[in-house]
Each structure stands twice: as C-alpha cells, then as structure tokens.
TORFIDO-823115 format. One line per 4 residues: their letters; for each residue x, y, z of N, C-alpha, C. Coordinates in steps of 0.2 Angstrom, whole numbers. Example, Ala and Ser with C-alpha at 12.3 -4.5 7.8 and 13.67 -1.06 7.14 Angstrom:
<nodes>
as = 66 -28 39 62 -22 39 66 -16 39; 64 -11 35 68 -5 36 64 0 39
</nodes>
This chain:
<nodes>
xxxx = -100 11 -150 -98 16 -146 -92 13 -141; -86 15 -142 -80 11 -139 -80 13 -131; -75 10 -128 -74 12 -121 -68 17 -121; -68 21 -116 -62 26 -114 -59 23 -108
xxxx = -52 23 -109 -48 21 -103 -43 26 -101; -44 28 -95 -40 34 -92 -36 32 -86; -29 33 -86 -25 32 -81 -22 38 -77; -22 38 -71 -18 43 -67 -10 41 -69
xxxx = -6 46 -68 1 45 -70 5 43 -64; 7 47 -59 12 46 -54 8 41 -49; 12 36 -47 10 30 -43 5 26 -46; 3 26 -52 -1 22 -56 2 19 -62
xxxx = 3 23 -67 5 21 -74 13 22 -73; 16 27 -70 23 28 -70 27 24 -64; 33 23 -66 37 20 -60 40 25 -56; 44 24 -51 47 29 -46 52 33 -50
xxxx = 54 31 -56 58 36 -60 54 41 -64; 48 41 -63 43 45 -66 43 44 -74; 43 38 -76 43 36 -83 38 30 -84; 36 29 -90 33 23 -92 38 18 -93
xxxx = 38 12 -90 43 7 -91 43 4 -98; 49 1 -100 49 -2 -107 44 -7 -108; 43 -11 -103 37 -16 -104 31 -13 -105; 29 -8 -101 22 -5 -102 22 -1 -108
xxxx = 27 2 -110 27 6 -117 26 1 -122; 29 -5 -122 28 -9 -128 21 -12 -128; 19 -14 -123 12 -17 -122 7 -12 -124; 7 -6 -121 2 -1 -122 2 1 -130
xxxx = 8 2 -133 8 4 -140 5 -1 -144; 5 -8 -143 2 -13 -147 -6 -11 -147; -8 -10 -141 -15 -9 -140 -17 -2 -143; -13 3 -142 -15 9 -145 -15 9 -153
xxxx = -10 5 -155 -10 5 -163 -16 1 -165; -19 -3 -161 -25 -7 -163 -31 -3 -162; -30 3 -159 -36 7 -159 -39 9 -152; -35 6 -147 -38 8 -140 -38 15 -139
xxxx = -43 17 -136 -44 24 -134 -42 25 -127; -36 28 -126 -32 28 -119 -29 35 -118; -30 37 -112 -26 44 -111 -25 44 -103; -23 49 -101 -21 50 -94 -24 56 -91
xxxx = -25 56 -84 -28 61 -80 -23 63 -75; -20 69 -74 -14 70 -70 -14 77 -67; -11 78 -62 -10 85 -59 -4 88 -63; -1 85 -67 5 88 -70 3 92 -76
xxxx = 7 97 -78 6 101 -83 8 97 -90; 6 101 -95 7 97 -102 14 95 -103; 19 99 -102 26 97 -103 28 92 -99; 27 92 -92 29 87 -87 26 81 -89
xxxx = 19 81 -91 16 74 -93 19 71 -99; 20 76 -104 23 73 -110 30 70 -109; 34 73 -105 40 70 -104 40 63 -100; 35 62 -96 34 56 -92 31 50 -97
xxxx = 27 52 -102 24 47 -106 28 46 -113; 33 49 -113 37 49 -120 38 42 -123; 36 42 -129 36 35 -132 30 32 -133; 25 34 -130 18 31 -130 15 34 -136
xxxx = 11 30 -140 8 32 -146 1 35 -145; 1 40 -141 -6 43 -138 -9 48 -143; -15 47 -144 -19 52 -149 -25 55 -146; -27 53 -140 -33 55 -136 -31 61 -132
xxxx = -35 66 -132 -34 72 -128 -32 70 -120; -28 74 -117 -26 72 -110 -29 77 -105; -30 75 -99 -33 78 -93 -27 81 -89; -26 87 -89 -20 90 -86 -22 94 -80
xxxx = -18 96 -75 -19 100 -69 -25 98 -65; -26 91 -65 -31 88 -61 -38 90 -64; -38 91 -71 -44 93 -74 -45 100 -76; -40 104 -74 -40 111 -76 -40 113 -83
xxxx = -36 108 -87 -36 109 -94 -37 102 -97; -41 102 -103 -41 96 -107 -38 98 -114; -32 95 -115 -28 97 -121 -27 91 -126; -28 93 -132 -27 89 -138 -20 90 -141
xxxx = -16 86 -140 -9 87 -142 -8 86 -150; -12 82 -153 -12 81 -160 -14 87 -163; -19 91 -161 -21 97 -164 -18 103 -161; -14 102 -156 -11 108 -152 -17 113 -150
xxxx = -22 110 -147 -28 114 -145 -31 113 -138; -32 118 -134 -36 117 -128 -43 116 -129; -46 111 -127 -53 109 -128 -57 112 -122; -54 112 -116 -58 115 -110 -53 117 -105
xxxx = -55 122 -101 -51 124 -96 -55 128 -90; -52 128 -84 -55 131 -79 -50 134 -75; -50 141 -73 -45 145 -70 -48 149 -64; -43 151 -60 -45 155 -54 -47 162 -56
xxxx = -52 165 -53 -54 172 -54 -48 176 -50; -48 183 -51 -43 187 -48 -44 187 -40; -50 188 -38 -51 188 -31 -50 181 -28; -51 176 -31 -50 169 -29 -43 167 -28
xxxx = -39 169 -33 -32 168 -32 -28 172 -27; -31 178 -26 -28 182 -20 -30 179 -13; -36 176 -13 -38 174 -7 -35 167 -5; -34 163 -10 -30 157 -9 -23 158 -6
xxxx = -20 163 -9 -13 165 -7 -13 167 0; -18 172 1 -18 174 8 -19 169 13; -23 164 12 -24 159 17 -17 155 18; -14 153 12 -8 150 13 -2 153 16
xxxx = -2 160 15 3 164 18 2 164 26; -5 165 28 -6 165 35 -4 159 39; -3 154 36 -1 148 39 7 146 37; 10 151 34 17 150 33 19 145 27
xxxx = 14 145 22 15 140 17 16 144 10; 21 143 7 23 146 1 22 141 -5; 17 142 -9 16 137 -14 20 138 -21; 20 133 -25 22 133 -32 15 135 -36
xxxx = 16 140 -40 10 142 -44 10 141 -51; 6 137 -54 6 136 -61 1 141 -64; 4 144 -69 0 150 -72 2 151 -80; -2 155 -83 0 157 -90 0 164 -90
xxxx = 5 167 -94 5 174 -95 6 174 -103; 5 180 -106 5 181 -113 12 178 -116; 11 172 -120 17 169 -124 20 164 -120; 18 162 -114 22 157 -110 18 154 -104
xxxx = 19 148 -103 17 145 -97 22 146 -91; 20 147 -85 24 148 -79 23 143 -74; 29 141 -70 29 138 -64 33 142 -59; 29 146 -55 33 151 -51 33 149 -44
xxxx = 38 151 -40 39 150 -33 43 156 -30; 42 158 -24 45 163 -20 52 161 -18; 57 164 -22 64 162 -21 66 164 -14; 70 159 -11 72 160 -4 68 157 1
xxxx = 62 155 -1 57 152 4 55 145 3; 60 141 -1 58 134 -3 59 129 3; 54 125 4 54 119 9 59 114 5; 60 109 9 64 104 7 60 100 1
xxxx = 54 99 2 50 96 -3 50 100 -10; 49 107 -9 49 111 -15 56 111 -18; 61 111 -14 68 110 -17 69 104 -21; 66 98 -18 66 92 -22 62 92 -28
xxxx = 57 95 -28 52 96 -34 56 100 -40; 59 105 -38 63 110 -43 69 106 -45; 72 102 -41 78 99 -43 77 94 -49; 71 91 -48 70 86 -54 68 89 -60
xxxx = 67 96 -60 65 99 -66 70 105 -68; 76 104 -67 81 110 -68 81 112 -75; 79 108 -80 80 110 -87 73 113 -90; 68 114 -85 61 116 -87 61 124 -88
xxxx = 61 126 -94 61 133 -95 55 137 -93; 50 133 -90 44 137 -87 45 139 -80; 51 137 -77 52 138 -70 54 146 -69; 50 149 -65 52 157 -64 52 158 -57
xxxx = 58 160 -54 58 162 -47 56 169 -47; 52 171 -42 49 178 -41 51 180 -34; 49 186 -33 52 189 -26 47 193 -23; 40 193 -25 35 196 -21 29 192 -22
xxxx = 24 193 -18 17 190 -19 14 191 -25; 14 197 -27 10 199 -33 13 196 -39; 19 195 -40 22 192 -45 21 184 -45; 20 182 -39 18 174 -39 12 172 -42
xxxx = 7 177 -42 0 175 -44 -1 179 -51; 4 181 -54 3 185 -60 0 181 -66; -4 184 -70 -7 180 -76 -13 176 -74; -14 171 -78 -20 167 -77 -18 161 -73
xxxx = -20 160 -67 -18 155 -62 -22 149 -63; -19 143 -64 -23 137 -65 -23 132 -59; -18 133 -55 -17 128 -50 -11 130 -45; -13 128 -38 -8 129 -33 -5 122 -31
xxxx = 1 122 -30 4 116 -27 8 117 -21; 7 114 -15 11 115 -9 14 109 -7; 20 109 -5 24 103 -3 27 104 4; 25 100 9 28 101 15 26 96 20
xxxx = 28 97 27 25 92 32 18 92 33; 15 86 34 8 86 35 5 91 40; 8 92 46 5 96 51 5 103 49; 9 105 44 9 112 42 4 113 37
xxxx = 3 109 32 -1 110 26 -9 109 29; -9 104 34 -16 103 36 -20 109 39; -16 113 42 -20 119 45 -23 123 39; -20 124 33 -23 128 28 -28 124 25
xxxx = -27 117 24 -32 113 21 -39 113 25; -38 113 32 -44 114 36 -49 120 34; -46 125 31 -49 131 29 -52 130 22; -47 129 18 -49 129 10 -54 123 8
xxxx = -53 117 12 -57 112 9 -65 113 10; -67 118 14 -74 119 15 -76 125 11; -72 128 7 -74 134 2 -76 131 -4; -83 132 -6 -86 129 -12 -83 132 -18
xxxx = -79 136 -18 -76 139 -25 -70 135 -27; -68 130 -22 -61 127 -24 -62 119 -23; -57 116 -26 -56 109 -25 -49 109 -21; -49 106 -15 -43 106 -11 -41 98 -10
xxxx = -36 96 -13 -34 89 -12 -27 88 -8; -28 84 -3 -22 83 2 -20 76 2; -14 74 1 -12 67 1 -4 67 2; -2 61 3 6 60 4 9 60 -2
xxxx = 15 63 -3 19 63 -9 21 56 -10; 20 54 -17 22 47 -19 30 46 -17; 32 41 -14 38 39 -12 42 43 -7; 38 48 -4 41 53 1 37 53 7
xxxx = 40 56 12 36 58 19 32 64 18; 34 69 14 31 75 14 23 74 11; 19 79 12 12 79 9 12 84 4; 7 83 -1 5 88 -6 -2 91 -4
xxxx = -3 97 -5 -9 100 -5 -10 103 -12; -15 101 -16 -16 104 -23 -23 108 -23; -23 114 -25 -29 118 -25 -31 120 -32; -37 119 -34 -39 120 -41 -46 124 -40
xxxx = -48 127 -46 -55 129 -46 -60 124 -46; -66 125 -43 -71 120 -42 -72 115 -48; -72 118 -54 -74 114 -60 -68 110 -63; -62 111 -60 -56 108 -62 -55 101 -58
xxxx = -59 96 -61 -58 90 -58 -57 84 -63; -54 79 -61 -53 73 -66 -60 71 -68; -64 70 -63 -71 68 -65 -74 72 -71; -74 79 -70 -77 83 -76 -73 82 -82
xxxx = -66 81 -82 -62 79 -88 -64 73 -91; -65 67 -87 -68 61 -90 -75 62 -93; -79 65 -90 -86 66 -92 -86 70 -99; -81 75 -99 -81 79 -106 -78 74 -111
xxxx = -73 71 -110 -70 67 -115 -74 61 -117; -78 58 -113 -83 53 -114 -88 55 -119; -90 61 -118 -95 64 -123 -92 66 -129; -86 70 -129 -82 72 -134 -80 67 -139
xxxx = -79 61 -137 -76 55 -141 -82 50 -142; -88 51 -139 -93 47 -141 -92 40 -138; -90 39 -132 -88 33 -129 -94 30 -125; -95 24 -124 -101 21 -121 -99 21 -113
xxxx = -93 20 -112 -91 19 -104 -84 21 -103; -83 23 -97 -76 25 -95 -73 20 -90; -67 18 -91 -63 14 -86 -57 17 -84; -56 18 -77 -50 22 -75 -46 18 -70
xxxx = -40 21 -69 -35 18 -65 -32 23 -60; -31 22 -54 -28 27 -49 -25 24 -43; -23 29 -39 -19 26 -33 -21 31 -27; -23 37 -27 -24 41 -21 -29 46 -22
xxxx = -29 51 -17 -35 55 -16 -37 59 -22; -32 61 -26 -34 65 -32 -37 61 -38; -38 55 -37 -41 50 -41 -48 49 -39; -50 51 -33 -56 48 -30 -62 51 -34
xxxx = -63 57 -36 -68 59 -40 -69 56 -47; -63 55 -50 -63 51 -56 -66 44 -56; -65 41 -50 -68 34 -49 -75 35 -49; -78 41 -46 -85 42 -46 -88 43 -53
xxxx = -84 45 -57 -87 47 -64 -86 41 -69; -83 36 -67 -82 30 -72 -86 24 -70; -88 20 -75 -92 14 -74 -88 9 -71; -81 9 -73 -77 4 -69 -71 8 -67
xxxx = -68 6 -61 -62 9 -59 -58 4 -55; -51 4 -56 -47 0 -54 -41 3 -50; -40 1 -44 -34 4 -40 -28 -1 -40; -22 2 -41 -16 -2 -41 -15 -4 -34
xxxx = -11 -10 -34 -10 -13 -27 -7 -8 -22; -3 -3 -24 0 2 -20 -4 8 -18; -11 7 -20 -15 13 -19 -17 13 -11; -20 19 -10 -23 20 -3 -28 15 -2
xxxx = -29 12 4 -33 7 6 -41 9 5; -42 15 7 -49 18 6 -51 18 -2; -46 20 -6 -48 20 -13 -49 13 -16; -45 8 -13 -47 1 -15 -54 -1 -14
xxxx = -56 2 -8 -63 0 -6 -68 3 -11; -67 8 -15 -71 11 -20 -70 8 -26; -65 4 -27 -63 1 -34 -68 -5 -36; -68 -5 -43 -71 -11 -45 -67 -17 -44
xxxx = -60 -16 -44 -56 -21 -43 -49 -18 -41; -44 -23 -39 -37 -20 -37 -33 -24 -42; -28 -20 -45 -23 -23 -50 -16 -23 -47; -11 -25 -52 -4 -25 -49 -1 -18 -47
xxxx = 4 -19 -44 8 -13 -42 10 -8 -48; 11 -2 -47 13 2 -52 20 0 -55; 24 -2 -50 31 -4 -51 32 -10 -55; 26 -14 -56 26 -20 -59 21 -20 -65
xxxx = 20 -14 -68 16 -13 -74 9 -15 -73; 6 -14 -68 -1 -16 -66 -6 -14 -71; -6 -7 -74 -11 -5 -78 -10 -8 -85; -4 -9 -88 -2 -12 -94 -4 -19 -94
xxxx = -3 -23 -89 -4 -30 -89 -12 -31 -89; -15 -26 -85 -23 -27 -84 -26 -26 -91; -23 -21 -95 -26 -19 -101 -25 -24 -106; -19 -27 -106 -17 -32 -111 -21 -38 -110
xxxx = -23 -40 -104 -27 -46 -102 -35 -44 -103; -37 -38 -103 -44 -37 -103 -47 -32 -109; -42 -29 -112 -45 -24 -117 -49 -27 -123; -47 -33 -125 -51 -36 -130 -58 -37 -129
xxxx = -60 -38 -122 -66 -39 -120 -70 -33 -121; -68 -27 -120 -71 -21 -121 -72 -19 -128; -66 -21 -132 -66 -20 -139 -72 -23 -143; -73 -30 -141 -78 -34 -144 -85 -31 -142
xxx = -85 -30 -135 -92 -28 -132 -95 -21 -136; -90 -17 -138 -92 -10 -140 -92 -9 -148; -91 -15 -151 -90 -14 -159 -97 -15 -162
</nodes>
C-alpha cells in the first residue's frame, strides 16, 4: 500500500508567476515516471489548475475547488462533488450583498463551466484576478443577482480589503452549512474569502483519494488557512518556509520556500524512503 503525496498549488508548489518552475517540473517528472502517487489540492478550477501544472506527468485524480470536486483527468470523470443547494446559494449571496461584497461565483450550467461576476462592480482585487485570465472562455459577466448564481454553484470567491470581507466572514464562519476560509492573497495586500459547501474540504478530498487509491498514508504540503484541514487529515504534513506561522506549528516539519522549489526538493530527498517502506 503506497503513500499518497498531495500539494497545495499557489504559495506552495507554484512560483509567483503561477507556474511550476522548470527545476520542479524536471525533478517531479522523474519521480512521477517512477511511480510516485502525487497530486494537488487547490481552490482553483480544473482549467486554471491544469494551466498552472502544465508539463507535469500527473495521473492521479486532483482535488479542485478546495475539495468541491475530485476529478480524474485521465478518465475525464468526476469522482466526487459537493455543491450548494438553492436556498444556500441565495443565502450566501444575500449576506455578501448586505456588506457590499460582490463575489466571483464558480458554477456549472448545461454544457459549460462558468466563472461569473457582476459587471461594473469589480474591486481592484477582482480586476486583477480577471486580468490574469483574459483568455479564459469560462468568464461570464452578468448584470443581476439571479444570473450571478445561475446553475449549480460550487464555490464563492471574494477578493478585497480585510476590513470589508471580515464583516461577512464573522457571519458565515459560524454557519454549519458552509466552510468559510479567510486569508491574505498570495503576494498581495488584499484578502480572499472562499465559501464552499460543508463537505467540500481538502481534508475530505484527501480521505477519499487515500481510500480510492488504496494508500497506506497521506503526506501533504501547504502554506495557508485553506490547507489547515488537509493537514489534519494527513499522517505527515509539511509547511513551506513562506507559510503562515500558525500552520508551521501544525506541521510535521518546515521545508524550503515555494520560490526555491521546496516541495520538489523535499520529495527528491525523501520519496525513496516512503517508496521502500510501502512496497
């Protein structure tokens, strides 16, 4: 029964250019080609994540939308998903609007995946997010609240100043129907608030994959609050040097910076130990 290795993307495996470095790609591919069971757990969607890890020889299903979807790219198949009910998505939107927060909403409608936002109400953080994704054909500007939450809603993302988002976070974080994650945007002063259905967690994604793949243990890598529950679900957990200090306290150990290929270097040095242990 082999080991499962799972890495967060932004701030952990990826550089500030939102890509896997040439060094990490080369080293990880050697291990992947040798049979390492490695994947990622991210708040990103399938397309955004695929673009970020382009060139990696990945064959293990990925954890997307902070655990909202477990997707097998090789089989083009969703293995597990968790979505908002109609009343739940309307309630979340009403709370956000009450505090003047206009989210980006990730959803699916027949035939396509959508990333929708209310046109004309973009914060600087949202403008920055959209500018990095100008060629993404999932982007859909909408002009009323009902259109914003049309279809099957997977995930709400809010980007803005800490003091603005914190007011809604103080309400939603106590609602047992939701997971509400609040953290500073990587490399920026803005904060992100990410709202998902209760079952949509990286921890649940790791537990599912561990059983699905028949792995004896899980080892993960992360940097911030949306990795905390994943740390709780793994036998070993490693924080990159640039991680939040409190997450480092939860970690089995602290590895190198994301900008210095910390995950790849740790795996290159340690993978064989797990490979032999579990054969």
